N, C-alpha and C positions, 0 to 999 in steps of 0.2 A: 435550837429549841426542841425540847423533848415533849412529845405528846403521848399521853397514856390513855387508853380506853379502859373501861371498867373491866373488860376481859383481861387485858394486859396486866392491870394492877392485881387482879385476882390471881392470875398465873404467877406473877412475881411473888405474891404473898405465899402461894403454895410452894414455890421454889425455896423461899427463905425458911419455910418450916421443914425443909428437907424432904418434901413429898414430890411426886411427879404429877403432871397433869392427868395421867392415866389413873392416878390414885383417887381422883375425884369421881365418885359414883356417877355413871352415865356418860363420862367423857372418854372418847375412844383414843384421842391423840391430839396432835398439834397441827394447825394450819398456819404456815408462815406466809404472811402477806406484807411485803415491804411497802413502806410509804411511797406515795406517788410524787414525782418531780416533773418539771417541764420536759416535754418530749421534743423531738426535732421538728415536728409540725406545729406551727403556731396555734395556741389555744388547746393543745392536747397535753395529757399527762400520761406518764408511764411509771411502772414500779421502778424504783431507783436502781439503775444498773451499777452494781458493785459486788464485791465478794460477800458471801454469806456463809455462816456456819449453820448446819442443820443436823438432825439426828436421823438414823435409819428409822423409817416408818412415818416421818413427817410428810405432810402434803404441802406443796408450795403453790401459791396462787400469785401469778404475776398479772397485774391488771393494766389495761390501756384504756383511757377514757378520752372521748373526743366529742366536740360539739356537732350537732346535726346541721352542718353548713357545707356547701360545696367546697371541695378542696381539703376538707378535714376528714371526711368519711373514707375509711380504708377500703381498698378494693380487694386486697389479698393479704392473708397473714399465714405464717408458718413458723415452725420451731426447728432449729438446727442444733445438733449437739455433738460433742466429741464422743468417740466410741469407748468411753471409760466404764460405763455400766453402773456408776454410782447413782445417777439420776435417770429416770425414765418418764416418758410422757404418761400421765395418769390415764386410766380408762375413762375418767371424766372428760379428758381432752381439752379442746378449746371451745368455750361457750360464750354466748352473749349473756350479760347480766341484765335482768329486767327489774326495774324498780317501779312498781305501780305508782302512777300519778306523777312521776318525774318526767319532765319534758325538756327538750333542748340539748340533751347529751345522752351518750350511750357508752357502755363499757364492754370490752372483750376481756375475758379471763382465760389465762393459759394455766392449766393445772399440771403439775409435775409431782412425781413420787420420789422420795429419797429411798433407794433400794438397798444399797450396800455401802460399806465404808470405802471412802476414796474421794477423789477430786474430779470435778467435771465442769466443763464450760458449756453453757446453754445460751444460744442466741435466738432472740425473738425477732422475726422479720415482719415488718409492717410496710407493705408496698416496697419502697426503695430504702427504707430506714432500718438499721440493725441496732439492737440493744443487747449487750453482752453481760452475762451473769456468771460468776464463778462460784460454784458450790463446793464446800468441803463438808463431806458427810462423815459424822463420827458415830 
């Protein structure tokens, strides 16, 4: 099942017209945010671990969402990557996402930058669980 947001539809329309997102006045670039799927911890979701194609200059946001219940709240997170140089941890880093008035769940966002053409494997580590992403940067 495909799900499109207004932004995705707008970017698709821009692409179909032969423009780039940066051609839209006021838009600096693309943030790639994969859909979330079930994580290894029950009740949690993670950005779908699979290969992705991105472009130099793209920002990548990998989200992990968990319920605020014992056993689901992570104690430690980290990012591991191969020494390819195509992807780098963004200066934004790893952040908590706060949604005012939302209760019962929280999200951790891992931000990466597509730096140069190449291929790189990035692993998100959440406690004892690992999620692998392969990025091909063009």
